[in-house]
C-alpha positions, -999 to +999 in steps of 0.1 A: -222-602+321-223-574+295-224-547+319-193-562+335-173-556+303-176-519+311-161-521+345-125-505+348-111-540+354-125-554+322-117-524+301-081-524+316-078-562+305-090-554+270-068-523+268-037-540+280-040-569+255-053-551+225-033-519+229-006-524+255+010-554+241+015-541+206+026-506+219+051-524+243+065-547+217+071-522+191+085-498+216+110-522+231+120-535+195+125-499+184+147-494+214+167-524+210+174-515+174+179-478+181+208-486+207+223-511+185+215-542+206+201-558+174+188-550+139+157-562+118+163-589+095+163-576+059+129-592+050+112-579+081+099-544+085+083-523+111+049-530+098+056-568+106+069-561+140+034-542+145+016-572+133+035-597+156+028-572+185-010-573+176-009-611+176+008-611+211-023-598+225-037-633+221-030-644+257-051-669+275-028-689+299-010-663+320-039-639+318-063-666+333-036-676+358-031-640+371-069-637+371-074-666+393-048-654+417-057-619+418-094-624+423-095-657+443-128-660+461-144-635+438-164-656+413-179-625+395-147-606+390-130-640+378-159-647+353-160-611+340-122-611+335-121-645+317-147-630+292-127-599+288-096-620+281-114-641+257-129-611+238-096-592+238-077-623+224-104-626+196-100-590+188-062-591+188-061-622+168-085-607+144-066-572+141-032-590+138-046-613+110-062-585+090-029-563+095-005-591+085-028-603+057-029-571+039+005-558+049+026-559+018+058-581+020+092-562+023+109-557-008+135-586-009+170-578-025+175-593-059+206-614-065+230-599-089+235-618-121 
């Protein structure tokens, strides 16, 4: 099964969950803020949005559902895809935790006295 993790399918799953999700979330948030659809809350910075994007890579349900639909009848692809999903979710969760754990909080405005 270890060799199956180096197939384009498995690398695509891992890349999509660990790199694609954070990139897409940050990019869409940046676009929405840039064109004025919304704004970031005062106590949230872009580093927090990136951390949330990393955590979004934890994706079991839909990833496994799509895997079962896409590779119906091909047990080897389903197994290797599920392993890739599990490893990518663990990596995304770990990266997100580390990023947000050591990410300094945004400066909160102090009330005037």
